[in-house]
MARKOL-240200 format. One record per residue: x, y, z of N, C-alpha, C in turn; residue number from 0. Coordinates in pm, 1 decimal. Atoms other than C-alpha are relative to their C-alpha. Example, Ala and Ser with C-alpha at 12.3 -4.5 7.8 and 13.67 -1.06 7.14 Angstrom:
<sites>
+----------+----------+----------+----------+----------+----------+----------+----------+----------+-----+
|   n.east |  n.north |     n.up |  ca.east | ca.north |    ca.up |   c.east |  c.north |     c.up | seq |
+----------+----------+----------+----------+----------+----------+----------+----------+----------+-----+
|     89.0 |   -119.0 |      0.0 |   1230.0 |   -450.0 |    780.0 |     90.0 |    120.0 |      0.0 |   0 |
|    -82.0 |   -119.0 |     -6.0 |   1367.0 |   -106.0 |    714.0 |    -77.0 |    109.0 |     73.0 |   1 |
+----------+----------+----------+----------+----------+----------+----------+----------+----------+-----+
</sites>
This chain:
<sites>
+----------+----------+----------+----------+----------+----------+----------+----------+----------+-----+
|   n.east |  n.north |     n.up |  ca.east | ca.north |    ca.up |   c.east |  c.north |     c.up | seq |
+----------+----------+----------+----------+----------+----------+----------+----------+----------+-----+
|     96.1 |   -127.2 |    -42.6 |     14.2 |      7.6 |     48.7 |     78.7 |     97.3 |    -31.4 |   0 |
|    -77.0 |   -106.4 |     24.5 |    122.5 |    319.3 |   -108.0 |    -88.4 |    141.0 |     61.0 |   1 |
|     62.5 |   -148.6 |    -61.6 |     18.5 |    685.3 |     74.0 |     66.7 |     87.7 |    -27.6 |   2 |
|    -55.4 |   -146.5 |     56.2 |     63.4 |   1023.2 |    -71.7 |   -128.9 |     63.4 |    -40.9 |   3 |
|     70.2 |   -138.6 |     -8.1 |    -77.9 |   1352.8 |   -145.5 |    -92.7 |    -23.0 |   -151.0 |   4 |
|     95.2 |     -4.8 |    155.4 |   -409.2 |   1341.8 |   -397.6 |     27.5 |    107.3 |    -99.8 |   5 |
|      7.6 |    -85.9 |    147.9 |   -389.0 |   1509.3 |   -752.3 |   -164.1 |      3.3 |    -42.5 |   6 |
|    111.2 |     32.6 |     97.6 |   -617.6 |   1597.1 |  -1010.3 |    -31.3 |    -89.8 |    -52.2 |   7 |
|     27.3 |    141.9 |     80.5 |   -600.8 |   1276.5 |  -1186.7 |    -95.0 |    -80.9 |     99.8 |   8 |
|     70.8 |    101.1 |    -83.7 |   -734.3 |   1111.2 |   -895.1 |   -171.5 |      8.3 |     28.7 |   9 |
|    125.4 |    -42.6 |    -22.3 |  -1035.2 |   1320.5 |   -863.9 |   -135.2 |    -92.6 |     -3.2 |  10 |
|    105.5 |     98.5 |     -8.8 |  -1271.6 |   1082.2 |  -1026.5 |    -29.7 |    -76.4 |     87.5 |  11 |
|     -2.7 |     90.5 |   -102.2 |  -1185.3 |    808.3 |   -819.5 |    -55.3 |     16.2 |    155.0 |  12 |
|     51.9 |    -57.6 |   -137.4 |  -1252.1 |   1021.7 |   -524.0 |   -125.3 |     29.9 |    -25.2 |  13 |
|    140.8 |    -50.9 |     20.5 |  -1574.5 |   1143.6 |   -645.7 |    -86.3 |   -108.4 |     16.3 |  14 |
|     87.4 |    145.1 |     -1.6 |  -1732.5 |    796.1 |   -666.7 |     38.5 |    -66.1 |    122.0 |  15 |
|     19.4 |     59.9 |   -154.5 |  -1596.3 |    711.9 |   -307.5 |   -107.3 |    126.2 |    106.3 |  16 |
|     81.4 |   -128.6 |    -58.1 |  -1771.6 |   1062.3 |   -199.5 |   -151.4 |    -66.5 |    -24.8 |  17 |
|    164.3 |     24.9 |     53.8 |  -2097.1 |    922.0 |   -407.8 |      6.9 |   -162.0 |     98.4 |  18 |
|     40.0 |    137.6 |    -36.0 |  -2071.6 |    578.0 |   -241.9 |     29.2 |     19.2 |    155.2 |  19 |
|      2.5 |    -65.5 |   -154.2 |  -2027.7 |    722.8 |    119.5 |   -145.8 |     89.5 |     22.8 |  20 |
|    156.1 |    -23.4 |     19.7 |  -2338.9 |    929.3 |     24.0 |   -101.5 |   -107.0 |     16.4 |  21 |
|     92.5 |    132.9 |     -2.9 |  -2520.9 |    627.5 |    -22.4 |    -11.1 |    -86.1 |    109.0 |  22 |
|     29.8 |     72.0 |   -122.7 |  -2408.1 |    437.1 |    274.7 |    -56.3 |    107.9 |    119.9 |  23 |
|     58.0 |    -56.7 |   -141.8 |  -2516.7 |    718.9 |    518.9 |   -106.1 |     30.8 |    -53.9 |  24 |
|    160.2 |     10.1 |     73.8 |  -2869.4 |    691.9 |    297.4 |     32.2 |    180.5 |    -23.7 |  25 |
|     25.6 |   -122.7 |     37.5 |  -2795.3 |   1073.1 |    195.0 |     10.5 |     33.4 |   -130.1 |  26 |
|     -3.7 |    -51.7 |    136.2 |  -2773.7 |   1062.7 |   -165.6 |    -46.2 |    161.9 |    -98.3 |  27 |
|     71.6 |   -142.3 |     -4.3 |  -3006.9 |   1368.0 |   -186.1 |     40.3 |     95.6 |     50.1 |  28 |
|    -75.4 |   -159.6 |    -81.7 |  -2807.5 |   1581.2 |     30.2 |    167.0 |     23.5 |    -81.2 |  29 |
|   -148.8 |     -0.5 |     59.8 |  -2480.0 |   1519.0 |   -226.3 |    -22.4 |    112.0 |   -121.8 |  30 |
|     69.1 |    -94.8 |    103.3 |  -2524.9 |   1841.8 |   -425.5 |    135.1 |     55.0 |    -59.1 |  31 |
|   -123.5 |    -60.7 |     44.6 |  -2140.0 |   1927.3 |   -460.7 |     20.4 |   -104.1 |   -166.3 |  32 |
|     -7.2 |     59.1 |    145.6 |  -2026.3 |   1792.4 |   -844.1 |    149.5 |    -19.6 |     14.8 |  33 |
|   -131.6 |     19.1 |     21.4 |  -1703.8 |   1649.3 |   -983.9 |     62.5 |    169.8 |    -61.5 |  34 |
|    -45.4 |   -118.5 |     56.5 |  -1677.3 |   1970.8 |  -1168.8 |     48.6 |    139.3 |    122.3 |  35 |
|      9.3 |    -77.2 |    -64.3 |  -1706.1 |   2191.1 |   -876.0 |    145.7 |    -43.7 |    113.5 |  36 |
|   -103.5 |     46.4 |   -101.0 |  -1463.5 |   2010.7 |   -679.3 |    165.8 |      2.9 |    -78.5 |  37 |
|   -123.2 |    -50.4 |     61.9 |  -1215.6 |   2043.9 |   -964.5 |     37.7 |    159.0 |     16.8 |  38 |
|    -88.6 |   -162.8 |     -1.0 |  -1218.2 |   2446.9 |   -938.3 |     -8.4 |     18.3 |    159.2 |  39 |
|     -1.6 |    -59.3 |   -125.5 |  -1258.4 |   2482.3 |   -542.2 |    144.4 |   -116.9 |     42.6 |  40 |
|    -73.8 |     77.7 |    -94.4 |   -961.7 |   2187.9 |   -445.8 |    147.6 |     25.9 |   -120.7 |  41 |
|   -146.4 |     -8.6 |     56.1 |   -691.9 |   2269.3 |   -756.0 |    -21.5 |    144.7 |   -110.5 |  42 |
|    -23.8 |   -143.6 |     27.7 |   -688.0 |   2630.9 |   -808.5 |    106.8 |     37.5 |     61.4 |  43 |
|   -134.7 |    -29.2 |    -82.9 |   -417.7 |   2870.8 |   -638.1 |    -41.3 |     -9.4 |    119.5 |  44 |
|     49.2 |     22.8 |   -170.8 |   -601.5 |   2869.2 |   -336.4 |    -96.7 |   -127.8 |     43.2 |  45 |
|     76.1 |    118.8 |     -9.7 |   -734.2 |   2523.3 |   -288.3 |    -68.5 |     22.0 |    138.3 |  46 |
|     61.2 |     15.5 |    -93.0 |  -1002.6 |   2469.4 |    -35.3 |     31.3 |   -161.9 |    122.9 |  47 |
|    -33.2 |    136.3 |    -76.4 |   -919.2 |   2122.1 |     62.5 |    110.9 |    -88.3 |    -47.2 |  48 |
|    -84.4 |     92.0 |     58.8 |   -676.9 |   1890.7 |     -2.6 |    -41.8 |   -159.0 |     48.7 |  49 |
|     52.1 |    125.6 |     12.9 |   -670.7 |   1494.2 |    -34.3 |    136.7 |    -91.0 |     13.7 |  50 |
|    -78.0 |    128.1 |    -56.5 |   -469.3 |   1222.8 |    127.3 |    -40.6 |   -176.5 |    -95.2 |  51 |
|     87.4 |     97.8 |     89.9 |   -504.8 |    879.5 |    -99.6 |    103.9 |   -109.9 |     75.6 |  52 |
|    -49.3 |    140.4 |      5.6 |   -431.9 |    471.4 |     12.9 |    -20.0 |    -50.5 |   -136.2 |  53 |
|     12.9 |     76.2 |     76.4 |   -347.3 |    317.9 |   -275.3 |     71.5 |   -118.5 |    -56.2 |  54 |
|    -53.1 |    105.3 |    -30.3 |   -273.1 |    -24.7 |   -365.0 |     -2.2 |    -56.3 |   -161.1 |  55 |
|     10.2 |     55.0 |    134.6 |   -158.1 |   -147.3 |   -715.8 |    -79.0 |     87.9 |    -80.2 |  56 |
|     52.6 |   -133.3 |     73.6 |   -274.1 |    195.5 |   -864.2 |   -151.4 |     -8.3 |     22.3 |  57 |
|    127.4 |     -3.9 |    -59.1 |   -613.4 |    129.8 |   -709.9 |     12.5 |     86.1 |    153.8 |  58 |
|     41.2 |    -28.5 |   -128.2 |   -781.2 |    359.2 |   -478.4 |    -50.9 |    -47.5 |     93.1 |  59 |
|     74.9 |     88.8 |   -101.8 |   -853.0 |    202.3 |   -133.4 |    -30.3 |     84.6 |     75.4 |  60 |
|     46.2 |    -83.2 |   -103.1 |   -904.0 |    470.8 |     98.0 |     44.1 |    149.0 |    -45.8 |  61 |
|    -24.9 |   -112.4 |      6.9 |   -895.8 |    876.4 |    107.8 |    -32.1 |     28.5 |     71.2 |  62 |
|     45.6 |    -91.3 |   -134.5 |   -924.2 |   1157.2 |    378.5 |     31.2 |    125.9 |    -86.7 |  63 |
|    -29.8 |   -146.3 |     17.6 |   -994.5 |   1484.3 |    276.9 |     -6.5 |     98.2 |     73.4 |  64 |
|    -33.6 |   -123.7 |   -144.0 |   -884.9 |   1814.2 |    484.1 |      4.7 |     82.3 |    -38.2 |  65 |
|    -24.0 |   -112.6 |    -16.7 |   -877.0 |   2120.1 |    539.2 |     77.4 |    108.9 |    109.9 |  66 |
|    -34.3 |   -104.6 |    -90.5 |   -735.5 |   2398.7 |    770.0 |   -121.1 |     73.0 |     69.5 |  67 |
|     75.0 |    -78.4 |    -76.5 |   -981.4 |   2568.6 |   1018.2 |     90.7 |     61.7 |    119.6 |  68 |
|    -69.0 |    -62.2 |   -107.1 |   -897.4 |   2810.4 |   1278.7 |   -133.3 |     29.0 |    146.6 |  69 |
|     74.0 |      1.0 |   -127.7 |  -1009.6 |   2785.8 |   1661.8 |     37.7 |    126.9 |     57.5 |  70 |
|    -17.6 |   -129.2 |    -49.7 |  -1018.5 |   3120.9 |   1855.0 |     79.9 |    -74.7 |    106.7 |  71 |
|    -75.2 |     31.9 |   -144.8 |   -919.7 |   2901.6 |   2142.4 |    150.8 |    -65.7 |    -31.5 |  72 |
|   -129.9 |    142.3 |     13.5 |   -659.0 |   2631.3 |   1998.7 |     95.0 |     50.9 |   -119.5 |  73 |
|    -62.8 |    -38.0 |    155.3 |   -538.6 |   2802.6 |   1666.8 |     13.3 |    -73.0 |    -88.9 |  74 |
|     43.2 |     97.6 |    109.5 |   -466.6 |   2624.4 |   1368.3 |    -61.2 |   -147.9 |     24.8 |  75 |
|     68.5 |    119.4 |     -6.7 |   -685.6 |   2289.3 |   1318.2 |     -1.9 |    -70.8 |   -104.5 |  76 |
|     18.4 |     63.8 |    112.2 |   -671.1 |   2025.9 |   1070.9 |   -120.6 |    -63.2 |    -47.7 |  77 |
|    158.4 |    -11.9 |     38.1 |  -1019.7 |   1965.3 |    975.9 |    -27.0 |   -148.9 |   -100.6 |  78 |
|     40.3 |    107.4 |     70.9 |  -1102.8 |   1605.2 |    843.5 |   -174.5 |    -20.4 |    -79.5 |  79 |
|    163.0 |    -17.3 |     39.5 |  -1436.0 |   1645.0 |    615.4 |    -16.8 |   -146.0 |    -35.9 |  80 |
|      2.0 |    114.0 |     46.2 |  -1417.0 |   1298.5 |    452.4 |     98.8 |   -119.8 |     18.8 |  81 |
|   -100.8 |     94.8 |    -63.0 |  -1265.6 |    977.2 |    583.3 |    -55.6 |   -108.2 |    -81.3 |  82 |
|    124.9 |    162.5 |     81.1 |  -1342.8 |    658.2 |    340.8 |    104.5 |    -59.4 |    -20.6 |  83 |
|    -57.3 |    101.4 |     84.2 |  -1200.5 |    346.9 |    284.9 |    -69.4 |   -115.8 |    -46.6 |  84 |
|     88.5 |    109.9 |     58.5 |  -1312.7 |     90.0 |     69.7 |    -76.0 |   -125.7 |     95.1 |  85 |
|     45.6 |     83.2 |    -64.1 |  -1569.0 |   -158.4 |    216.9 |     85.8 |   -139.5 |     27.2 |  86 |
|   -104.6 |    171.6 |    -26.8 |  -1332.1 |   -495.6 |    136.5 |    157.8 |     71.1 |     74.3 |  87 |
|   -110.5 |    -14.5 |    -69.1 |  -1050.4 |   -302.0 |    292.0 |     11.5 |     73.8 |    173.1 |  88 |
|     19.5 |    -40.5 |   -101.0 |  -1172.3 |   -167.9 |    596.3 |     65.3 |   -138.2 |     99.8 |  89 |
|     -7.7 |    129.3 |   -112.4 |  -1049.0 |   -349.4 |    931.4 |    174.6 |    -77.5 |    -52.0 |  90 |
|   -153.1 |     48.9 |     74.1 |   -680.8 |   -405.6 |    736.4 |    101.7 |    116.7 |     13.2 |  91 |
|   -141.6 |   -114.5 |    -40.1 |   -468.3 |    -90.6 |    884.3 |    -15.6 |     81.0 |    -87.4 |  92 |
|      1.2 |    -85.0 |     69.7 |   -578.7 |    122.1 |    600.5 |    -37.7 |    176.8 |     42.3 |  93 |
|     59.0 |    -96.5 |    -47.3 |   -776.8 |    360.7 |    792.4 |    103.0 |     50.8 |     87.5 |  94 |
|   -104.4 |    -52.1 |   -121.8 |   -502.0 |    398.1 |   1089.3 |    134.1 |     63.7 |    -83.7 |  95 |
|   -139.2 |    -43.9 |     68.0 |   -218.8 |    443.8 |    808.9 |    -63.8 |    125.2 |    -29.1 |  96 |
|     49.5 |   -105.2 |     48.7 |   -431.9 |    736.5 |    657.6 |     -8.7 |     82.9 |    105.4 |  97 |
|     25.7 |    -75.6 |    -75.4 |   -517.5 |    875.7 |    969.5 |    162.3 |     55.0 |    110.6 |  98 |
|    -83.8 |    -53.1 |    -27.4 |   -175.7 |    893.0 |   1093.8 |     98.7 |     70.9 |    -96.8 |  99 |
|    -69.7 |    -94.5 |    119.8 |    -23.6 |   1043.6 |    750.2 |    -95.8 |    155.3 |     36.2 | 100 |
|     84.7 |   -182.7 |    -66.8 |   -296.6 |   1364.2 |    871.8 |     51.0 |     25.1 |    104.5 | 101 |
|    -79.0 |    -64.1 |    -97.8 |   -132.1 |   1359.2 |   1180.4 |    161.0 |     61.3 |    -17.8 | 102 |
|   -159.0 |    -58.5 |     45.7 |    243.5 |   1378.4 |   1039.5 |    -49.4 |    151.1 |    -81.9 | 103 |
|     19.7 |    -96.5 |    105.8 |    107.2 |   1655.3 |    773.1 |    -65.5 |    150.7 |    144.4 | 104 |
|     62.8 |    -64.0 |   -132.8 |    -96.3 |   1856.7 |   1122.3 |     95.6 |     24.8 |     79.9 | 105 |
|   -116.5 |    -28.3 |   -125.4 |    229.1 |   1836.4 |   1321.0 |     93.1 |     60.1 |   -131.3 | 106 |
|    -67.2 |    -67.5 |     92.7 |    419.7 |   1980.4 |    977.5 |    -71.5 |    155.2 |    -24.2 | 107 |
|     73.6 |   -165.1 |      7.0 |    150.7 |   2276.5 |    960.6 |     23.1 |     60.5 |    165.6 | 108 |
|     13.9 |    -45.7 |   -133.6 |    198.3 |   2348.6 |   1326.1 |   -139.8 |    -13.3 |     47.9 | 109 |
|    117.6 |     15.2 |    -73.6 |   -160.9 |   2214.3 |   1433.7 |      2.8 |      2.9 |    109.6 | 110 |
|      6.5 |    -22.4 |   -142.3 |   -285.4 |   2245.4 |   1750.3 |    -60.3 |   -133.9 |     18.9 | 111 |
|     74.8 |     92.9 |     10.0 |   -501.3 |   1939.1 |   1671.8 |    -86.9 |    -60.4 |   -132.3 | 112 |
|     82.9 |     47.3 |     94.4 |   -715.7 |   1722.1 |   1457.4 |   -171.5 |     -6.8 |     19.2 | 113 |
|    136.1 |     31.6 |    -53.1 |  -1106.5 |   1742.3 |   1443.3 |    -65.4 |    -51.3 |   -131.4 | 114 |
|     77.9 |     31.5 |    117.1 |  -1378.6 |   1585.0 |   1235.5 |   -120.3 |    -12.3 |     76.4 | 115 |
|    132.8 |     26.3 |    -60.4 |  -1765.3 |   1488.0 |   1263.9 |    -42.3 |   -158.0 |    -14.1 | 116 |
|      3.2 |    135.0 |     50.3 |  -1878.1 |   1121.1 |   1300.4 |   -172.2 |      5.2 |     33.7 | 117 |
|    126.7 |    -27.9 |    -22.0 |  -2255.3 |   1061.1 |   1294.3 |      2.2 |   -153.2 |    132.2 | 118 |
|     -8.8 |     89.0 |   -142.3 |  -2400.8 |    922.9 |   1618.6 |    -58.3 |   -159.6 |    -37.6 | 119 |
|     46.2 |    138.4 |     32.9 |  -2528.5 |    600.5 |   1436.7 |    130.0 |    -87.6 |    -39.8 | 120 |
|   -127.6 |     32.1 |     58.0 |  -2175.4 |    529.8 |   1302.1 |     94.5 |    -56.3 |    108.8 | 121 |
|    -86.0 |     74.2 |   -128.8 |  -2052.6 |    260.0 |   1576.6 |    137.8 |    -30.9 |    -26.2 | 122 |
|   -156.0 |     27.8 |     79.1 |  -1739.5 |    145.0 |   1378.0 |     33.9 |    100.3 |     10.1 | 123 |
|   -122.5 |    -65.4 |      8.2 |  -1618.8 |    449.4 |   1327.2 |     23.2 |     96.1 |    114.6 | 124 |
|    -18.9 |    -51.7 |   -124.6 |  -1669.7 |    599.4 |   1660.5 |     78.1 |    -59.7 |     73.4 | 125 |
|    -89.4 |    120.1 |    -87.0 |  -1490.7 |    287.8 |   1798.9 |    140.4 |     52.3 |    -48.6 | 126 |
|   -148.1 |    -47.3 |     52.1 |  -1193.4 |    365.3 |   1561.6 |     30.3 |    133.8 |     63.5 | 127 |
|    -54.5 |   -120.4 |    -52.2 |  -1183.7 |    703.3 |   1668.5 |     57.4 |     37.2 |    124.3 | 128 |
|    -29.5 |      0.5 |   -165.6 |  -1183.0 |    665.1 |   2049.4 |    153.4 |   -122.8 |     -5.3 | 129 |
|   -116.8 |    114.6 |    -26.6 |   -918.8 |    335.6 |   1964.0 |    106.8 |    118.2 |    -53.8 | 130 |
|   -151.6 |   -101.5 |     34.9 |   -685.2 |    644.8 |   1819.7 |     -5.2 |    134.9 |     51.1 | 131 |
|     40.2 |    -92.7 |   -124.8 |   -773.3 |    885.8 |   2106.2 |    -52.6 |    101.2 |    -36.9 | 132 |
|     64.5 |    -83.7 |     51.4 |   -984.1 |   1093.7 |   1929.8 |   -100.6 |     39.7 |    170.0 | 133 |
|     84.8 |     30.4 |    -98.5 |  -1249.2 |   1227.8 |   2216.7 |   -126.6 |     58.1 |    -56.9 | 134 |
|    132.0 |    -58.8 |     61.5 |  -1603.3 |   1220.4 |   2125.6 |    -94.4 |     59.4 |     66.2 | 135 |
|     68.4 |   -107.0 |    -64.3 |  -1809.8 |   1517.5 |   2219.8 |   -158.4 |    -33.5 |    -36.4 | 136 |
|    131.2 |    -21.4 |    -11.6 |  -2168.5 |   1479.9 |   2325.6 |    -70.4 |    121.1 |     19.9 | 137 |
|     40.0 |    -98.3 |    -97.4 |  -2206.2 |   1805.3 |   2473.5 |    -53.4 |    107.8 |   -175.0 | 138 |
|    -20.2 |    -73.0 |     99.3 |  -2177.6 |   2027.6 |   2105.6 |   -104.6 |    -19.7 |    -79.4 | 139 |
|     84.2 |     29.9 |    115.2 |  -2449.7 |   2038.1 |   1834.1 |      0.4 |     47.9 |   -108.5 | 140 |
|     -0.1 |   -123.5 |    125.0 |  -2432.7 |   2126.7 |   1462.5 |    -78.1 |     39.5 |    -22.8 | 141 |
|    135.1 |   -105.4 |     33.5 |  -2621.9 |   2409.2 |   1345.1 |     74.6 |    -14.4 |   -158.3 | 142 |
|    -31.0 |    -27.0 |    172.9 |  -2627.2 |   2495.1 |    916.7 |    -69.8 |     28.4 |     -9.1 | 143 |
|     94.6 |    -40.2 |     79.6 |  -2778.2 |   2712.1 |    716.1 |     38.2 |    -27.2 |   -148.4 | 144 |
|    -32.4 |     70.6 |    138.1 |  -2815.6 |   2603.6 |    346.5 |    -74.3 |    188.6 |    -22.3 | 145 |
|     33.7 |    -94.7 |     82.8 |  -2808.1 |   2921.7 |    131.6 |     11.1 |      9.9 |   -158.7 | 146 |
+----------+----------+----------+----------+----------+----------+----------+----------+----------+-----+
</sites>
């Protein structure tokens, strides 16, 4: 398995994984972002996100999409937007290696931490994050406004 940073040429496979995630989460109708929009947003002079790739024999088996956010209390934070490992490669160490890669990047970028969201019903993901020393916060509630 190879871990590497993602490139524009990877985005078709990445977008397919995002579609699979939306289907898994029973939220296909909520996926309004497009492949073209992701090209515009991620591969311009000021990219809004970056991608880490787990690859085996030129086949993408996992991705981690991240960007940097700012906490007024802590400072720079690496935020994991999506973290997907193809079903047949789960529980084989792929997720842990991608997460460790993101930790290395967070340290290189002088981040004070890594944050993400996990669905309350995704027990396997919650176990994975707890096993990797994440604190699962049941106190904060997400709020969102579509415009």
